[in-house]
MDTraj code that builds the backbone (N, CA, C; nanometers):
import mdtraj as md
import numpy as np

residues = "UNK UNK UNK UNK UNK UNK UNK UNK UNK UNK UNK UNK UNK UNK UNK UNK UNK UNK UNK UNK UNK UNK UNK UNK UNK UNK UNK UNK UNK UNK UNK UNK UNK UNK UNK UNK UNK UNK UNK UNK UNK UNK UNK UNK UNK UNK UNK UNK UNK UNK UNK UNK UNK UNK UNK UNK UNK UNK UNK UNK UNK UNK UNK UNK UNK UNK UNK UNK UNK UNK UNK UNK UNK UNK UNK UNK UNK UNK UNK UNK UNK UNK UNK UNK UNK UNK UNK UNK UNK UNK UNK UNK UNK UNK UNK UNK UNK UNK UNK UNK UNK UNK UNK UNK UNK UNK UNK UNK UNK UNK UNK UNK UNK UNK UNK UNK UNK UNK UNK UNK UNK UNK UNK UNK UNK UNK UNK UNK UNK UNK UNK UNK UNK UNK UNK UNK UNK UNK UNK UNK UNK UNK UNK UNK UNK UNK UNK UNK UNK UNK UNK UNK UNK UNK UNK UNK UNK UNK UNK UNK UNK UNK UNK UNK UNK UNK UNK UNK UNK UNK UNK UNK UNK UNK UNK UNK UNK UNK UNK UNK UNK UNK UNK UNK UNK UNK UNK UNK UNK UNK UNK UNK UNK".split()
xyz = np.array([
    [-0.5552, 2.7088, -1.5280],
    [-0.6465, 2.6255, -1.4286],
    [-0.8042, 2.5914, -1.5305],
    [-0.7894, 2.4452, -1.4759],
    [-0.9132, 2.4320, -1.5465],
    [-1.0109, 2.4793, -1.4732],
    [-1.1673, 2.4572, -1.5639],
    [-1.2972, 2.5288, -1.4361],
    [-1.3214, 2.4130, -1.3354],
    [-1.3700, 2.4697, -1.2316],
    [-1.4679, 2.3633, -1.1126],
    [-1.4869, 2.2174, -1.2095],
    [-1.5917, 2.2385, -1.2967],
    [-1.6809, 2.1510, -1.3476],
    [-1.5534, 2.0422, -1.4144],
    [-1.4597, 2.0608, -1.4725],
    [-1.3997, 1.9881, -1.5635],
    [-1.3102, 1.9714, -1.4557],
    [-1.2435, 1.9811, -1.3317],
    [-1.1695, 1.9082, -1.2745],
    [-1.0953, 1.8012, -1.2216],
    [-1.0224, 1.7437, -1.2902],
    [-1.0217, 1.6198, -1.2478],
    [-0.9649, 1.5445, -1.1211],
    [-1.0244, 1.4088, -1.0527],
    [-0.9537, 1.3906, -0.9260],
    [-0.9176, 1.2738, -0.9596],
    [-0.7885, 1.3129, -0.8301],
    [-0.7430, 1.1426, -0.8419],
    [-0.7441, 1.0557, -0.8998],
    [-0.8483, 0.9894, -0.9423],
    [-0.9025, 0.8560, -1.0264],
    [-0.9139, 0.8697, -1.1471],
    [-0.8952, 1.0520, -1.2179],
    [-0.8981, 1.0422, -1.3095],
    [-1.0139, 1.0487, -1.3507],
    [-1.1298, 1.0789, -1.2794],
    [-1.2522, 1.1109, -1.3508],
    [-1.2988, 1.2470, -1.3006],
    [-1.3872, 1.3399, -1.4134],
    [-1.3588, 1.4918, -1.3357],
    [-1.4908, 1.4805, -1.2587],
    [-1.4859, 1.5665, -1.2016],
    [-1.5903, 1.6042, -1.0677],
    [-1.7296, 1.6238, -1.1049],
    [-1.7842, 1.6720, -1.2225],
    [-1.8293, 1.7135, -1.2819],
    [-1.9366, 1.5309, -1.2634],
    [-1.8112, 1.4423, -1.3994],
    [-1.9542, 1.2914, -1.4124],
    [-1.9384, 1.2390, -1.2616],
    [-1.8479, 1.2898, -1.1292],
    [-1.8974, 1.2377, -1.0414],
    [-2.0325, 1.2850, -0.9817],
    [-2.0756, 1.4121, -1.0109],
    [-2.1614, 1.4975, -0.9773],
    [-2.2959, 1.4046, -1.0113],
    [-2.2832, 1.4504, -1.1723],
    [-2.3924, 1.3068, -1.2327],
    [-2.4127, 1.1750, -1.2198],
    [-2.3247, 1.0963, -1.1996],
    [-2.3077, 0.9871, -1.1532],
    [-2.3990, 0.9964, -1.0151],
    [-2.3516, 1.0429, -0.9127],
    [-2.3950, 1.0559, -0.7841],
    [-2.6032, 1.1458, -0.7862],
    [-2.5742, 1.2067, -0.9220],
    [-2.7309, 1.1957, -0.8703],
    [-2.7393, 1.3683, -0.8801],
    [-2.6623, 1.4004, -0.8738],
    [-2.6538, 1.5835, -0.8569],
    [-2.6819, 1.6498, -1.0157],
    [-2.8270, 1.6839, -1.0631],
    [-2.7948, 1.7466, -1.1582],
    [-2.7461, 1.9272, -1.2137],
    [-2.7748, 1.9910, -1.0176],
    [-2.7402, 2.1198, -1.0118],
    [-2.6270, 2.1717, -0.9092],
    [-2.5237, 2.2256, -0.9498],
    [-2.3723, 2.2806, -0.8808],
    [-2.4844, 2.3675, -0.8041],
    [-2.4208, 2.3729, -0.5915],
    [-2.5393, 2.5109, -0.5591],
    [-2.4767, 2.6925, -0.6138],
    [-2.5084, 2.7623, -0.5634],
    [-2.4765, 2.8837, -0.6265],
    [-2.3007, 2.9446, -0.5101],
    [-2.2493, 2.9770, -0.6024],
    [-2.1514, 3.0904, -0.4545],
    [-2.0195, 3.0145, -0.5746],
    [-1.9196, 3.0662, -0.5052],
    [-1.7681, 3.0719, -0.5290],
    [-1.6988, 2.9089, -0.5187],
    [-1.7206, 2.8273, -0.5964],
    [-1.6493, 2.6773, -0.5876],
    [-1.5846, 2.6587, -0.7037],
    [-1.4610, 2.6364, -0.6145],
    [-1.3151, 2.6376, -0.6817],
    [-1.2759, 2.5080, -0.6607],
    [-1.2889, 2.4512, -0.5815],
    [-1.2895, 2.3064, -0.5566],
    [-1.3846, 2.2655, -0.5083],
    [-1.3295, 2.0556, -0.5758],
    [-1.4571, 1.9444, -0.4863],
    [-1.4736, 1.9886, -0.3349],
    [-1.3596, 2.0527, -0.2538],
    [-1.4457, 2.0365, -0.1238],
    [-1.4754, 2.1696, -0.1425],
    [-1.4794, 2.2410, -0.2221],
    [-1.5550, 2.3746, -0.1964],
    [-1.7194, 2.3527, -0.2071],
    [-1.7233, 2.2151, -0.3119],
    [-1.8652, 2.1659, -0.3326],
    [-1.9281, 2.0980, -0.2380],
    [-1.8796, 1.9971, -0.1507],
    [-1.8989, 1.9493, 0.0144],
    [-1.9204, 2.0821, 0.0714],
    [-1.8078, 2.0630, 0.0906],
    [-1.9073, 2.2835, 0.2113],
    [-1.9699, 2.2768, 0.1601],
    [-2.0500, 2.3789, 0.0980],
    [-2.1593, 2.4226, 0.0206],
    [-2.2660, 2.3236, 0.0058],
    [-2.2553, 2.1956, 0.0092],
    [-2.3735, 2.1121, 0.0456],
    [-2.3523, 2.1224, 0.1498],
    [-2.3259, 2.0775, 0.2451],
    [-2.2942, 2.0713, 0.3594],
    [-2.3916, 2.1865, 0.4871],
    [-2.3097, 2.3138, 0.4346],
    [-2.3578, 2.4376, 0.4149],
    [-2.5025, 2.4310, 0.4155],
    [-2.5262, 2.4083, 0.3144],
    [-2.6683, 2.4460, 0.2246],
    [-2.7701, 2.3201, 0.3146],
    [-2.7704, 2.2358, 0.3898],
    [-2.8445, 2.0881, 0.4527],
    [-2.8467, 2.0132, 0.3539],
    [-2.7471, 2.0321, 0.2515],
    [-2.7531, 1.9084, 0.1346],
    [-2.6374, 1.8109, 0.1536],
    [-2.6459, 1.7605, 0.2945],
    [-2.5589, 1.7077, 0.3514],
    [-2.5451, 1.5414, 0.2280],
    [-2.6957, 1.4961, 0.2348],
    [-2.7122, 1.3564, 0.1331],
    [-2.6328, 1.4112, 0.0295],
    [-2.6197, 1.4637, -0.0259],
    [-2.6032, 1.4726, -0.1781],
    [-2.3956, 1.5114, -0.1728],
    [-2.3691, 1.5559, -0.0446],
    [-2.2408, 1.5617, -0.0310],
    [-2.1514, 1.3688, 0.0321],
    [-2.2857, 1.3360, 0.1027],
    [-2.2268, 1.1824, 0.0686],
    [-2.2402, 1.1293, -0.0447],
    [-2.3413, 1.1759, -0.1417],
    [-2.3377, 1.0653, -0.2586],
    [-2.1933, 1.0974, -0.3117],
    [-2.1727, 1.2392, -0.3400],
    [-2.0709, 1.2918, -0.4127],
    [-1.9063, 1.1842, -0.3429],
    [-1.8952, 1.1622, -0.2487],
    [-1.8090, 1.1496, -0.1810],
    [-1.7541, 0.9726, -0.2217],
    [-1.9395, 0.9404, -0.2245],
    [-1.9354, 0.7907, -0.2328],
    [-1.8732, 0.7737, -0.4043],
    [-1.8654, 0.8101, -0.4478],
    [-1.8618, 0.7779, -0.6160],
    [-1.7562, 0.8418, -0.6153],
    [-1.6666, 0.9519, -0.5288],
    [-1.5045, 1.0047, -0.6182],
    [-1.4321, 0.9622, -0.5331],
    [-1.4326, 0.8444, -0.4005],
    [-1.3618, 0.7932, -0.3597],
    [-1.2901, 0.6750, -0.4504],
    [-1.1350, 0.6789, -0.4615],
    [-1.1477, 0.5212, -0.4671],
    [-1.2223, 0.3948, -0.3966],
    [-1.2242, 0.2933, -0.4703],
    [-1.3368, 0.1767, -0.4252],
    [-1.3233, 0.1363, -0.3080],
    [-1.1723, 0.0398, -0.2950],
    [-1.1345, 0.0181, -0.1360],
    [-1.1534, 0.1256, -0.0231],
    [-1.0564, 0.2114, -0.0625],
    [-1.0984, 0.3291, 0.0479],
    [-1.2267, 0.3873, 0.0846],
    [-1.3234, 0.3845, -0.0567],
    [-1.4713, 0.4157, -0.0012],
    [-1.5713, 0.2771, 0.0852],
    [-1.5085, 0.1756, 0.0901],
    [-1.5708, 0.0985, 0.1423],
    [-1.5161, 0.0622, 0.3077],
    [-1.4031, 0.1126, 0.3010],
    [-1.3127, 0.1372, 0.4361],
    [-1.4162, 0.2331, 0.4983],
    [-1.4558, 0.3324, 0.4674],
    [-1.4906, 0.4892, 0.4754],
    [-1.6141, 0.4474, 0.5448],
    [-1.6821, 0.3720, 0.4663],
    [-1.8420, 0.3313, 0.4822],
    [-1.8456, 0.2265, 0.6205],
    [-1.7451, 0.1617, 0.5624],
    [-1.8005, 0.0412, 0.6378],
    [-1.7099, 0.0787, 0.8337],
    [-1.6021, 0.1628, 0.8484],
    [-1.5713, 0.2353, 1.0061],
    [-1.6823, 0.2798, 1.0585],
    [-1.7669, 0.3780, 0.9559],
    [-1.9341, 0.4359, 1.0060],
    [-2.0326, 0.3410, 1.0282],
    [-2.0360, 0.2765, 0.9704],
    [-2.1418, 0.1379, 1.0068],
    [-2.0862, 0.0126, 1.1046],
    [-1.9876, 0.0392, 1.1129],
    [-1.9414, -0.0484, 1.2376],
    [-1.9588, -0.0078, 1.3916],
    [-1.9058, 0.1545, 1.3449],
    [-1.9594, 0.2664, 1.4841],
    [-2.0537, 0.2496, 1.4853],
    [-2.1671, 0.2670, 1.4064],
    [-2.3116, 0.3066, 1.4369],
    [-2.3864, 0.1570, 1.4597],
    [-2.2593, -0.0073, 1.4679],
    [-2.3330, -0.1094, 1.4834],
    [-2.3219, -0.1311, 1.6432],
    [-2.2808, -0.0064, 1.6840],
    [-2.2793, -0.0344, 1.8369],
    [-2.1758, -0.1324, 1.9108],
    [-2.1435, -0.2441, 1.9985],
    [-2.0959, -0.2845, 2.0868],
    [-2.0892, -0.4267, 2.0732],
    [-2.2141, -0.4753, 2.0783],
    [-2.2748, -0.6132, 2.0664],
    [-2.3623, -0.6359, 1.9376],
    [-2.3444, -0.5761, 1.8037],
    [-2.4576, -0.5642, 1.6963],
    [-2.4787, -0.7360, 1.6560],
    [-2.5779, -0.7748, 1.6149],
    [-2.6721, -0.8945, 1.6155],
    [-2.5613, -1.0066, 1.5013],
    [-2.5801, -1.1108, 1.5652],
    [-2.4233, -1.1926, 1.5356],
    [-2.4139, -1.1936, 1.3336],
    [-2.5619, -1.1718, 1.2778],
    [-2.5895, -1.1748, 1.0949],
    [-2.4636, -1.0250, 1.0969],
    [-2.4925, -0.9382, 1.1582],
    [-2.4853, -0.8050, 1.1598],
    [-2.2932, -0.8352, 1.1865],
    [-2.2476, -0.8482, 1.2509],
    [-2.1378, -0.8805, 1.2867],
    [-1.9758, -0.9346, 1.2230],
    [-2.1202, -1.0785, 1.1676],
    [-2.0829, -1.1713, 1.0587],
    [-2.0034, -1.0803, 0.9097],
    [-2.0846, -1.0242, 0.8636],
    [-2.0937, -0.9161, 0.7382],
    [-1.9953, -0.8039, 0.7866],
    [-2.0116, -0.7578, 0.9024],
    [-1.8703, -0.6055, 0.9192],
    [-1.7494, -0.7259, 0.9134],
    [-1.7279, -0.8398, 0.9433],
    [-1.6157, -0.9202, 1.0201],
    [-1.5113, -0.9829, 0.8661],
    [-1.6694, -1.0088, 0.7958],
    [-1.6375, -1.0131, 0.6334],
    [-1.5844, -0.9082, 0.5518],
    [-1.6581, -0.7762, 0.5668],
    [-1.6004, -0.6376, 0.4663],
    [-1.4823, -0.6082, 0.5029],
    [-1.4480, -0.6578, 0.6419],
    [-1.3537, -0.5757, 0.7001],
    [-1.2572, -0.6952, 0.6823],
    [-1.2518, -0.8334, 0.7156],
    [-1.1199, -0.9266, 0.6085],
    [-1.1270, -0.8787, 0.4594],
    [-1.2143, -0.8488, 0.3352],
    [-1.1913, -0.8088, 0.2195],
    [-1.1124, -0.6773, 0.2303],
    [-1.1019, -0.5840, 0.3421],
    [-1.0713, -0.4412, 0.2744],
    [-0.9328, -0.4773, 0.3488],
    [-0.8714, -0.5784, 0.4102],
    [-0.7603, -0.6208, 0.4806],
    [-0.6817, -0.6684, 0.3842],
    [-0.7570, -0.7355, 0.3024],
    [-0.6766, -0.8276, 0.1909],
    [-0.7654, -0.8865, 0.0795],
    [-0.8335, -0.7583, -0.0018],
    [-0.9153, -0.7758, -0.0966],
    [-0.8998, -0.8972, -0.2057],
    [-0.8796, -0.9859, -0.1932],
    [-0.8940, -1.0947, -0.2727],
    [-0.9839, -1.1672, -0.2971],
    [-1.0305, -1.2157, -0.4426],
    [-1.1544, -1.2801, -0.4964],
    [-1.2212, -1.3386, -0.3672],
    [-1.1802, -1.4474, -0.3330],
    [-1.2067, -1.5486, -0.1866],
    [-1.2928, -1.4227, -0.1262],
    [-1.2117, -1.2723, -0.0818],
    [-1.2884, -1.2238, 0.0777],
    [-1.3654, -1.1442, 0.0053],
    [-1.3227, -1.1158, -0.1055],
    [-1.5173, -1.0578, -0.1492],
    [-1.6093, -1.1314, -0.1481],
    [-1.5790, -1.2430, -0.1999],
    [-1.7367, -1.3309, -0.2226],
    [-1.7481, -1.3614, -0.0904],
    [-1.6364, -1.3572, -0.0042],
    [-1.6727, -1.4120, 0.1304],
    [-1.8099, -1.2735, 0.2244],
    [-1.7582, -1.1602, 0.1435],
    [-1.8301, -1.0194, 0.2354],
    [-1.9623, -1.0377, 0.1630],
    [-1.9530, -1.0789, 0.0545],
    [-2.1312, -1.0727, 0.0033],
    [-2.2069, -1.1686, 0.0278],
    [-2.1604, -1.3141, 0.0282],
    [-2.2479, -1.3720, 0.1594],
    [-2.2823, -1.3848, 0.2672],
    [-2.1603, -1.3006, 0.3744],
    [-2.2143, -1.2295, 0.4593],
    [-2.3021, -1.1475, 0.4563],
    [-2.2969, -1.1001, 0.3565],
    [-2.3735, -0.8736, 0.3506],
    [-2.5349, -1.0002, 0.3281],
    [-2.5798, -1.0891, 0.2754],
    [-2.6740, -1.1353, 0.2467],
    [-2.7282, -1.2191, 0.3252],
    [-2.6544, -1.2549, 0.4160],
    [-2.7377, -1.3031, 0.5656],
    [-2.7057, -1.1670, 0.6554],
    [-2.7149, -1.1046, 0.6682],
    [-2.7503, -0.9771, 0.7706],
    [-2.8094, -0.8919, 0.6811],
    [-2.8612, -0.9233, 0.5574],
    [-2.9866, -0.8534, 0.4884],
    [-2.9089, -0.7540, 0.3983],
    [-2.9382, -0.7308, 0.3226],
    [-2.8756, -0.6434, 0.2074],
    [-2.9585, -0.4942, 0.2173],
    [-3.1021, -0.4894, 0.2785],
    [-3.1347, -0.4013, 0.3481],
    [-3.1038, -0.3266, 0.4922],
    [-2.9888, -0.4273, 0.5157],
    [-2.9371, -0.3128, 0.6195],
    [-2.8019, -0.2580, 0.6359],
    [-2.7573, -0.1604, 0.6760],
    [-2.6471, -0.1007, 0.6664],
    [-2.5208, -0.1873, 0.6683],
    [-2.5164, -0.2933, 0.7393],
    [-2.4050, -0.3888, 0.7410],
    [-2.4143, -0.4640, 0.5844],
    [-2.4696, -0.4663, 0.5459],
    [-2.5417, -0.6145, 0.4118],
    [-2.4666, -0.5360, 0.3313],
    [-2.5659, -0.4160, 0.3101],
    [-2.5059, -0.2998, 0.2124],
    [-2.3314, -0.2835, 0.1268],
    [-2.2778, -0.2771, 0.2639],
    [-2.1118, -0.2294, 0.2807],
    [-2.0734, -0.3473, 0.2689],
    [-2.1005, -0.4581, 0.2936],
    [-2.0613, -0.6001, 0.2133],
    [-2.0676, -0.6150, 0.1036],
    [-2.1970, -0.5751, 0.0369],
    [-2.2246, -0.5784, -0.0978],
    [-2.1735, -0.4798, -0.1984],
    [-2.1332, -0.3729, -0.1294],
    [-2.0547, -0.3207, -0.2179],
    [-1.9072, -0.3695, -0.2236],
    [-1.8604, -0.4054, -0.1193],
    [-1.7433, -0.4866, -0.1449],
    [-1.7579, -0.5915, -0.2178],
    [-1.8048, -0.6352, -0.1854],
    [-1.8939, -0.7503, -0.3737],
    [-1.8492, -0.6675, -0.5316],
    [-1.9400, -0.5879, -0.4878],
    [-1.9331, -0.4875, -0.6546],
    [-1.8524, -0.4304, -0.7027],
    [-1.6847, -0.3848, -0.6053],
    [-1.5643, -0.4182, -0.6913],
    [-1.5387, -0.4250, -0.7314],
    [-1.5400, -0.5861, -0.7922],
    [-1.4375, -0.7031, -0.8318],
    [-1.5063, -0.6851, -0.9722],
    [-1.4412, -0.7525, -1.0188],
    [-1.4573, -0.7984, -1.2238],
    [-1.5734, -0.8815, -1.2497],
    [-1.6261, -0.9236, -1.1619],
    [-1.7154, -0.9818, -1.2045],
    [-1.8345, -1.0216, -1.0971],
    [-1.9570, -1.0530, -1.1028],
    [-2.0793, -1.1066, -1.0179],
    [-2.1279, -1.2003, -1.0275],
    [-2.0561, -1.2540, -1.1726],
    [-2.1486, -1.4152, -1.1562],
    [-1.9984, -1.4714, -1.0790],
    [-2.0240, -1.6424, -1.0734],
    [-1.9347, -1.7201, -1.0037],
    [-1.8125, -1.7135, -1.0881],
    [-1.7120, -1.7436, -0.9904],
    [-1.5795, -1.7389, -1.0057],
    [-1.5538, -1.8688, -1.1611],
    [-1.5653, -1.9479, -1.1631],
    [-1.6026, -1.9912, -1.2744],
    [-1.6345, -2.0689, -1.4410],
    [-1.7369, -1.9205, -1.4151],
    [-1.8033, -1.8641, -1.5792],
    [-1.7310, -1.7568, -1.6027],
    [-1.7840, -1.7332, -1.7168],
    [-1.7566, -1.5687, -1.8080],
    [-1.7959, -1.5139, -1.7361],
    [-1.7551, -1.3685, -1.7154],
    [-1.7435, -1.2394, -1.6519],
    [-1.8696, -1.1877, -1.6986],
    [-1.9310, -1.1280, -1.5581],
    [-2.0472, -1.0407, -1.5577],
    [-2.0273, -0.9107, -1.5253],
    [-1.9297, -0.8512, -1.5832],
    [-1.8564, -0.7288, -1.5077],
    [-2.0159, -0.6495, -1.3743],
    [-1.9389, -0.5570, -1.2912],
    [-2.0817, -0.5106, -1.2559],
    [-2.1319, -0.3756, -1.3175],
    [-2.1835, -0.3115, -1.3079],
    [-2.2265, -0.1461, -1.3501],
    [-2.1226, -0.1181, -1.2981],
    [-2.1040, 0.0401, -1.4430],
    [-1.9765, 0.1593, -1.3213],
    [-2.0480, 0.2098, -1.1766],
    [-2.0299, 0.2344, -1.0960],
    [-2.0562, 0.3679, -0.9337],
    [-2.1827, 0.2259, -0.8724],
    [-2.1910, 0.1137, -0.9173],
    [-2.2238, 0.0443, -0.8561],
    [-2.2235, 0.0363, -0.6823],
    [-2.0802, -0.0058, -0.6690],
    [-2.0257, -0.0168, -0.5229],
    [-2.1068, 0.1060, -0.4303],
    [-2.0553, 0.1907, -0.5068],
    [-2.0215, 0.3766, -0.4976],
    [-2.1936, 0.3999, -0.4476],
    [-2.3198, 0.3537, -0.5377],
    [-2.4131, 0.3686, -0.5306],
    [-2.4631, 0.2425, -0.3927],
    [-2.4083, 0.2025, -0.3338],
    [-2.4383, 0.0629, -0.2465],
    [-2.3931, 0.1235, -0.1025],
    [-2.2407, 0.1980, -0.1416],
    [-2.1400, 0.2575, 0.0261],
    [-2.2907, 0.3732, 0.0732],
    [-2.3011, 0.4712, -0.0439],
    [-2.3876, 0.5805, 0.0150],
    [-2.5287, 0.4806, 0.0668],
    [-2.5630, 0.3939, -0.0198],
    [-2.7276, 0.3410, 0.0258],
    [-2.6435, 0.2857, 0.2303],
    [-2.5371, 0.2216, 0.2490],
    [-2.4561, 0.1902, 0.3320],
    [-2.5217, 0.2984, 0.5005],
    [-2.4499, 0.4037, 0.4185],
    [-2.4075, 0.5359, 0.5323],
    [-2.6118, 0.5778, 0.5493],
    [-2.6109, 0.6163, 0.4433],
    [-2.7482, 0.6189, 0.4591],
    [-2.9007, 0.5565, 0.5477],
    [-2.8745, 0.4280, 0.5422],
    [-2.9225, 0.3413, 0.6497],
    [-2.8688, 0.3194, 0.7856],
    [-2.7623, 0.3574, 0.7806],
    [-2.6416, 0.3671, 0.9173],
    [-2.7034, 0.4630, 1.0549],
    [-2.7170, 0.6232, 0.9104],
    [-2.7451, 0.6913, 1.0310],
    [-2.9249, 0.6711, 1.0457],
    [-2.9939, 0.6191, 0.9171],
    [-3.1098, 0.6285, 0.9881],
    [-3.1665, 0.5190, 1.1299],
    [-3.0955, 0.4841, 1.1568],
    [-3.0704, 0.4088, 1.3312],
    [-3.1252, 0.4869, 1.3966],
    [-3.1252, 0.6154, 1.3939],
    [-3.1273, 0.7197, 1.5099],
    [-3.1985, 0.8028, 1.4151],
    [-3.3221, 0.8518, 1.3844],
    [-3.4105, 0.9688, 1.2965],
    [-3.3890, 1.0401, 1.3488],
    [-3.3533, 1.1057, 1.4908],
    [-3.3422, 1.2293, 1.5212],
    [-3.2163, 1.3032, 1.5619],
    [-3.1045, 1.2193, 1.4851],
    [-2.9533, 1.2399, 1.4655],
    [-2.9056, 1.2179, 1.3098],
    [-3.0131, 1.1866, 1.2654],
    [-2.9641, 1.1284, 1.1030],
    [-2.8578, 1.2377, 1.0872],
    [-2.9480, 1.3920, 1.0135],
    [-2.8594, 1.4379, 0.9569],
    [-2.6944, 1.5135, 1.0448],
    [-2.7293, 1.4972, 1.1955],
    [-2.5544, 1.5137, 1.2430],
    [-2.4842, 1.3569, 1.2362],
    [-2.5329, 1.2291, 1.2129],
    [-2.4791, 1.1100, 1.1766],
    [-2.4046, 1.1420, 1.0291],
    [-2.5285, 1.1856, 0.9209],
    [-2.4703, 1.2047, 0.8447],
    [-2.3473, 1.3133, 0.7752],
    [-2.3471, 1.4362, 0.7920],
    [-2.2495, 1.5347, 0.8350],
    [-2.1597, 1.4670, 0.8903],
    [-2.1078, 1.3622, 1.0441],
    [-2.0100, 1.3049, 1.0976],
    [-1.9228, 1.2410, 0.9385],
    [-2.0649, 1.1358, 0.8780],
    [-1.9959, 1.0732, 0.8045],
    [-1.9085, 1.1648, 0.6538],
    [-1.9610, 1.2069, 0.6235],
    [-1.9197, 1.3429, 0.5360],
    [-1.7610, 1.3907, 0.5506],
    [-1.7141, 1.4256, 0.7357],
    [-1.6384, 1.4822, 0.7382],
    [-1.5400, 1.3376, 0.7849],
    [-1.5725, 1.2317, 0.8300],
    [-1.4826, 1.1523, 0.8152],
    [-1.4606, 1.0858, 0.6892],
    [-1.5336, 1.0999, 0.5682],
    [-1.5313, 1.1206, 0.4238],
    [-1.3921, 1.2133, 0.3518],
    [-1.4292, 1.3062, 0.3928],
    [-1.3540, 1.4318, 0.3989],
    [-1.1872, 1.3825, 0.4350],
    [-1.1678, 1.3483, 0.5281],
    [-1.0569, 1.2735, 0.6213],
    [-0.9754, 1.1836, 0.5052],
    [-1.0813, 1.0709, 0.4209],
    [-0.9857, 0.9985, 0.3307],
    [-0.9613, 1.0192, 0.2558],
    [-1.0575, 1.1680, 0.1820],
    [-1.0270, 1.1858, 0.0200],
    [-0.8811, 1.3012, 0.0916],
    [-0.8763, 1.4005, 0.2089],
    [-0.7116, 1.4703, 0.2423],
    [-0.6459, 1.3219, 0.2085],
    [-0.6626, 1.2281, 0.2614],
    [-0.5742, 1.1036, 0.2692],
    [-0.4933, 1.0599, 0.1750],
    [-0.5646, 1.0268, 0.0697],
    [-0.5623, 0.9911, -0.0787],
    [-0.5397, 1.0501, -0.1493],
    [-0.5154, 1.2094, -0.1351],
    [-0.5069, 1.3252, -0.2258],
    [-0.6351, 1.2566, -0.3409],
    [-0.7063, 1.3050, -0.2443],
    [-0.8071, 1.2923, -0.4137],
    [-0.8624, 1.4138, -0.5082],
    [-0.8352, 1.4921, -0.4129],
    [-0.8689, 1.6246, -0.4875],
    [-0.7707, 1.6627, -0.5877],
    [-0.6258, 1.6214, -0.6353],
    [-0.5467, 1.6291, -0.6894],
    [-0.5005, 1.5450, -0.7711],
    [-0.5376, 1.6452, -0.9316],
    [-0.5364, 1.5377, -1.0422],
    [-0.3668, 1.4255, -1.0655],
    [-0.3950, 1.3166, -1.1257],
    [-0.2323, 1.2023, -1.1636],
    [-0.1580, 1.3579, -1.2307],
    [-0.1550, 1.4228, -1.2298],
    [-0.0310, 1.4735, -1.2620],
    [0.0027, 1.6241, -1.1814],
    [-0.0691, 1.6340, -1.0633],
    [-0.0465, 1.7524, -1.0193],
    [-0.0639, 1.6958, -0.8356],
])
top = md.Topology()
chain = top.add_chain()
for i, resn in enumerate(residues, 1):
    res = top.add_residue(resn, chain, resSeq=i)
    for name in ("N", "CA", "C"):
        top.add_atom(name, md.element.get_by_symbol(name[0]), res)
traj = md.Trajectory(xyz[None], top)
C-alpha cells in the first residue's frame, strides 16, 4: 500500500502535490492513512481553511466549480443583487453545459459582479477551466495549473466572510459539502482502484 503522501487521487495527482499546490507545507500530526483522514484532522484542528483549499485543489474542476457555486448560491440569499444573480446564473449555465461560449459568458458576468465577490470568483474559476484565457480567435494563452482551484477557494472564503460571526461554521459546512462531492466522484480512489 502506498504511503499517505504518495497516494494517488482519481485525478492522477498525489495528495502531496495537492497539499503543496494549496499552500500546505506541513501535515498535521497523527495517524493519517487516507486523504479523508487529513481533511478530518484539519477540521478537528481548526484548520478548516486548509481543508477547504485541499478540496478545491483536489476535486475535478467541473465538480469543484459546482461545489463552490452551490455554496455561494446558497449564501447569496433569495434575492441577491442583479449582477450577483447574473453571475451565478451564467456560472450555473456553464456547469450544465461546459461549452467555451458558456465559459466566456460566465467570466463576463463575473466581471460585472466584481471579481472581489464570491459570485465573481466562482464565475472566474469556471473561465479558468478552459484551454485559453485569451480571445477565441487568438493563439492559446493557457491558464496556470490550479488557477481555477485558487479562485474557487477564494469564492468560498468570500461567501463565508459575509457573516463574520459564522465564518468558521460556514467554512466547515462548505468542507462537509465538498467531502460529499469527493465521495460521489470517488476522488480518494486511484484510477486503478
